[in-house]
C-alpha positions in Angstrom: -52.8 125.4 362.7 -52.3 126.9 359.2 -50.6 130.3 359.0 -52.0 132.8 356.5 -50.6 136.1 355.4 -53.1 138.8 354.5 -52.7 141.3 351.8 -52.4 144.2 354.3 -49.4 142.5 356.0 -51.3 141.1 359.0 -50.8 137.5 360.0 -53.7 135.2 360.4 -53.9 131.6 361.6 -56.6 129.1 360.9 -57.0 126.0 362.9 -59.5 123.4 361.9 -60.2 119.8 362.7 -61.2 117.3 360.0 -64.7 116.0 360.1 -63.5 112.5 359.4 -62.8 110.4 362.5 -59.8 108.2 362.9 -60.4 104.6 362.1 -58.5 103.6 365.2 -60.9 105.3 367.6 -64.7 105.5 367.1 -66.4 108.0 369.5 -69.4 110.2 369.4 -68.9 113.4 367.5 -69.5 116.9 368.3 -70.1 119.8 366.0 -66.9 120.8 364.1 -65.6 124.1 365.2 -63.4 126.4 363.1 -61.2 129.0 364.7 -59.9 131.9 362.8 -57.6 134.3 364.7 -56.5 137.6 363.2 -53.7 139.4 364.9 -52.2 142.7 364.4 -50.1 145.2 366.4 -53.3 147.3 367.2 -56.1 144.9 367.5 -56.9 141.2 367.5 -60.1 139.6 366.1 -61.1 136.0 366.5 -63.8 134.3 364.4 -65.3 130.9 365.2 -67.6 128.8 363.0 -69.6 125.8 364.1 -71.0 124.2 360.9 -70.6 120.6 362.0 -69.3 118.1 364.5 -65.9 117.9 366.0 -63.9 115.4 367.9 -64.6 115.0 371.6 -61.0 115.9 372.4 -60.4 119.5 373.2 -58.0 121.6 371.0 -56.2 124.6 372.4 -55.9 127.4 369.8 -53.2 130.0 370.2 -51.5 132.6 368.1 -48.1 134.1 368.1 -47.6 137.7 367.1 -45.3 138.2 364.2 -43.2 141.3 364.1 -43.8 143.5 361.1 -41.4 143.1 358.2 -39.5 146.0 356.8 -40.6 147.2 353.5 -38.2 146.5 350.7 -36.9 149.3 348.7 -36.1 147.2 345.7 -38.0 147.4 342.5 -41.4 145.8 342.0 -41.6 145.1 345.8 -39.2 142.2 345.6 -37.9 140.8 348.8 -34.3 141.6 349.5 -31.9 138.7 349.0 -29.5 138.1 351.8 -25.9 138.2 350.7 -24.2 134.9 350.5 -21.5 134.4 353.0 -18.3 133.6 351.2 -16.5 130.7 352.9 -12.8 131.5 353.6 -10.4 129.8 351.4 -8.5 127.0 353.2 -4.9 126.6 352.1 -3.6 123.1 352.5 0.0 122.8 353.4 2.2 119.7 354.1 2.9 121.1 357.5 1.3 123.5 360.0 1.8 127.1 359.2 4.0 128.8 361.7 2.4 131.8 363.3 3.9 135.1 362.3 6.1 136.6 364.9 5.2 140.0 366.3 7.2 142.8 364.8 10.1 143.6 367.2 13.1 145.8 367.0 14.9 145.3 363.8 18.2 143.5 364.2 21.2 144.9 362.4 21.7 143.2 359.0 24.7 141.0 358.6 27.4 142.2 356.3 27.3 140.7 352.9 30.1 138.3 352.2 32.4 139.2 349.4 31.7 137.6 346.1 35.0 135.7 346.1 34.4 134.1 349.5 33.6 130.4 349.4 30.7 129.1 351.5 31.7 127.5 354.8 32.1 123.7 354.6 29.7 121.5 356.6 31.0 119.7 359.6 30.5 116.3 357.9 32.6 117.2 354.9 35.4 118.9 356.9 37.1 115.7 358.2 37.0 114.1 354.7 38.6 117.1 353.1 41.2 117.2 355.8 42.0 113.6 355.4 42.4 114.0 351.6 44.6 117.0 352.1 46.8 115.3 354.6 47.2 112.2 352.3 48.2 114.5 349.4 50.7 116.3 351.5 52.2 113.0 352.8 52.6 111.6 349.3 54.1 114.8 347.9 56.5 115.1 350.8 57.6 111.5 350.4 58.2 112.1 346.7 60.4 115.1 347.5 62.4 113.0 349.9 62.9 110.3 347.3 60.9 107.7 349.2 58.2 107.5 346.5 58.7 107.9 342.8 56.9 111.1 341.5 54.2 110.6 338.8 55.1 111.5 335.2 54.8 115.2 334.3 52.2 114.6 331.5 50.1 112.2 333.6 46.4 113.0 333.9 44.4 113.1 337.1 43.4 109.4 337.0 46.8 108.3 335.9 48.4 110.3 338.7 46.1 108.8 341.4 46.8 105.3 340.0 50.6 105.9 340.1 50.4 107.2 343.7 48.4 104.2 344.8 50.9 101.8 343.3 53.8 103.7 344.9 52.2 103.6 348.3 51.5 99.9 348.0 55.2 99.3 347.1 56.3 101.4 350.0 54.2 99.3 352.5 55.4 96.1 351.0 59.0 97.3 351.3 58.3 98.2 354.9 57.0 94.7 355.7 60.1 93.2 354.1 62.3 95.6 356.2 60.9 94.1 359.4 62.3 90.8 358.4 65.7 92.5 357.6 65.6 94.1 361.1 64.9 90.7 362.6 68.2 89.4 361.1 70.1 92.4 362.4 68.7 92.1 365.9 69.6 88.4 366.0 73.2 89.3 364.9 73.5 91.8 367.7 72.3 89.3 370.3 74.7 86.6 369.0 77.6 89.1 369.3 76.8 89.7 373.0 76.3 86.0 373.7 79.7 85.2 372.1 81.5 87.6 374.5 81.5 90.7 372.3 80.9 94.3 373.4 77.6 95.0 375.2 74.7 96.6 373.4 74.8 100.3 373.0 71.8 102.5 373.6 71.1 102.7 369.9 71.2 98.9 369.5 69.0 98.4 372.5 66.4 100.7 371.2 66.7 99.1 367.8 65.9 95.7 369.1 63.0 97.0 371.2 61.6 98.8 368.1 61.9 95.6 366.1 59.9 93.6 368.7 57.1 96.2 368.6 57.0 96.1 364.8 56.9 92.3 364.8 53.7 92.4 366.9 52.1 94.9 364.5 53.1 92.9 361.4 50.0 90.6 361.1 47.2 93.2 361.6 48.9 95.7 359.4 49.4 93.1 356.6 45.7 92.3 356.8 44.8 96.0 356.4 47.0 96.3 353.3 45.5 93.2 351.7 41.8 94.0 352.6 41.6 97.8 352.5 44.7 99.7 351.6 42.8 102.9 351.2 42.0 102.8 355.0 45.6 103.4 356.0 45.3 107.2 356.1 42.5 106.7 358.6 44.7 104.4 360.7 47.4 107.0 360.6 45.0 109.7 361.9 43.1 107.8 364.5 45.1 104.7 365.4 48.8 105.3 364.7 49.9 102.7 367.3 48.9 100.0 364.8 51.5 101.1 362.2 55.0 99.5 362.2 57.8 102.0 362.3 59.0 100.9 358.9 55.6 101.7 357.2 55.3 105.4 358.3 56.0 108.2 356.0 58.2 111.0 357.3 55.4 113.6 357.4 53.1 111.1 359.1 55.7 110.5 361.8 56.1 114.2 362.4 52.3 114.6 362.7 52.0 111.7 365.1 54.8 113.2 367.3 53.2 116.7 367.2 49.8 115.2 368.3 51.5 113.4 371.2 53.3 116.6 372.3 50.0 118.6 372.1 48.4 116.0 374.3 51.2 116.2 376.9 51.0 120.0 376.9 47.3 120.0 377.5 47.7 117.5 380.3 50.4 119.5 382.0 48.2 122.6 381.8 44.9 121.2 383.1 46.3 118.8 385.7 49.0 120.9 387.2 47.5 120.9 390.7 47.4 117.0 390.6 51.0 116.9 389.7 51.9 119.2 392.5 50.1 117.0 395.0 52.0 113.9 393.8 55.2 115.8 394.0 54.5 116.8 397.6 53.7 113.2 398.6 57.0 112.1 397.2 58.8 114.9 399.0 57.1 114.2 402.3 57.9 110.4 402.1 61.0 109.7 399.9 60.4 105.9 400.5 56.8 106.0 399.3 55.7 103.2 397.0 53.9 103.5 393.7 50.5 102.7 395.3 50.9 105.5 397.9 52.0 108.0 395.4 49.1 107.3 393.0 46.1 106.4 395.3 43.3 107.5 393.0 42.4 106.9 389.4 42.8 110.7 388.7 46.4 110.4 389.7 46.9 107.4 387.4 45.2 109.2 384.5 47.4 112.3 385.0 50.7 110.5 385.0 49.6 108.2 382.2 48.6 111.2 380.0 51.9 112.9 380.6 53.7 109.7 379.5 51.6 109.5 376.3 49.3 106.6 377.5 45.7 106.0 376.5 43.1 107.2 378.9 41.1 103.9 378.5 41.4 101.1 381.0 40.8 100.3 384.7 43.1 101.0 387.6 45.3 97.9 387.6 45.8 98.2 383.8 46.9 101.8 384.1 49.4 100.9 386.9 50.9 98.1 384.8 51.3 100.5 381.8 53.1 103.1 384.0 55.3 100.5 385.6 56.3 98.9 382.3 57.0 102.3 380.8 59.1 103.6 383.6 61.1 100.4 383.9 62.1 100.8 380.3 63.0 104.4 381.1 65.2 103.1 384.0 67.1 100.9 381.6 67.5 103.8 379.2 68.8 106.0 382.0 71.5 103.5 382.8 72.6 103.5 379.2 72.6 107.3 379.0 74.7 107.6 382.2 77.3 105.3 380.6 77.3 107.4 377.4 78.3 110.7 378.9 74.7 111.6 379.9 73.5 111.6 376.4 75.6 114.5 375.1 76.1 112.7 371.7 72.3 112.7 371.0 70.9 114.7 368.2 68.0 117.1 368.7 65.4 114.6 367.5 66.8 111.9 369.8 66.8 114.4 372.7 63.1 115.2 372.1 62.2 111.5 372.0 64.1 110.8 375.2 62.4 113.7 377.1 58.9 112.9 375.8 59.4 109.3 377.0 60.0 110.8 380.5 57.0 113.1 380.4 59.0 116.3 379.9 57.6 118.9 377.5 59.9 119.9 374.6 57.9 122.5 372.7 59.8 125.8 372.2 63.0 124.5 373.7 66.4 124.9 372.1 69.0 122.1 371.9 70.8 123.5 375.0 67.6 123.6 377.0 66.7 120.1 375.9 70.1 118.8 377.0 69.7 120.6 380.4 66.3 119.0 381.0 67.8 115.5 380.3 70.8 116.2 382.7 68.3 117.3 385.4 66.5 114.0 385.1 69.7 111.9 385.0 71.2 113.7 387.9 68.2 113.0 390.2 67.9 109.3 389.2 71.6 108.8 389.8 71.5 110.1 393.4 71.3 107.6 396.2 67.7 107.4 397.5 66.0 105.5 400.3 63.3 104.5 397.8 63.9 100.9 396.6 61.3 101.1 393.9 62.8 102.8 390.7 59.3 103.4 389.4 58.3 105.4 392.4 61.4 107.7 392.1 60.6 108.4 388.5 56.9 109.0 389.2 58.0 111.9 391.5 60.2 113.3 388.7 57.4 113.0 386.1 55.0 114.9 388.5 57.7 117.5 389.1 58.1 118.2 385.4 54.3 118.3 385.0 54.1 120.9 387.7 56.9 122.9 386.2 59.4 122.3 389.0 62.8 121.6 387.6 
């Protein structure tokens, strides 16, 4: 079938079969027939010619009407050219483009910060800046107290830092040497008592105990000084229990004590109901043992936090900490009772004595501090059916935590 377009716009189709037969099939031939079909919207004319022979296979001739084409209005009868569809430009991005949010109610604009305001520091740089500031403050305070030599007035920044590092190293070395000096003094006190001299006073007893604690910290602290001296400010901030008492600057000692007092105050505020329950157990059974007063781990954590202990550890370890701590307090109570109930103590010594007993000291005057200590000593000096001195003091610690004096 061959489509033909006439001049008047009508479509014509011509179908013809070749006279030549296929070489693959040899069959008798018939006359060749030509079929010409003319189609238009109004009439259709078919013309058939038979000049020759055709194949014996029948051929079906058909025509498809073609809709009339619109006449072009362009010049010279040229066919209209379809406009090229422009492909949308694809923008390549390293990440998917976020869809634009629908316009909503406009939020109030934030006030513009003043020009002089500094940007807020990131959370990662805040601890480092705080550590540097604290170290500077500690060194300056030690220089004002005459513990460290101040740097020369005309020293530059690098020379000043080098001078401070040398002075700190000298201070720590002197502190380690002082531990050995304290060892000799402690031995002399013991020899005096063994030779029949006067017994140890409260100050001498606490001095010997402090020396023993410093001797246990000597080796690890010496290793820190030799390996990484610049890590000592981190130790002061996060692990002050590693430092010997002879290697702590005055401002560092005050900061450690303030942190301990804040922890005790938070414990008394959050665990007040637990302290009240422990106090009621002791009031209901004056002969109660330590295990009956502190049956759960929550009770152990509450009493330990008020005494300044770490919250880490299992039940038996926490009980041993509390027992060892309160046994030392019992010995100190006996010494204070022999020394006029601690009336000769300074305000700092009063604070230390009360903090060891789990009694809060923030915002109290010297008279109030002395009154709290007398309250404690009066209760422990009374005769009690409880044979365990630790159990008696656990009830007093719980009473102070509950605010019952």
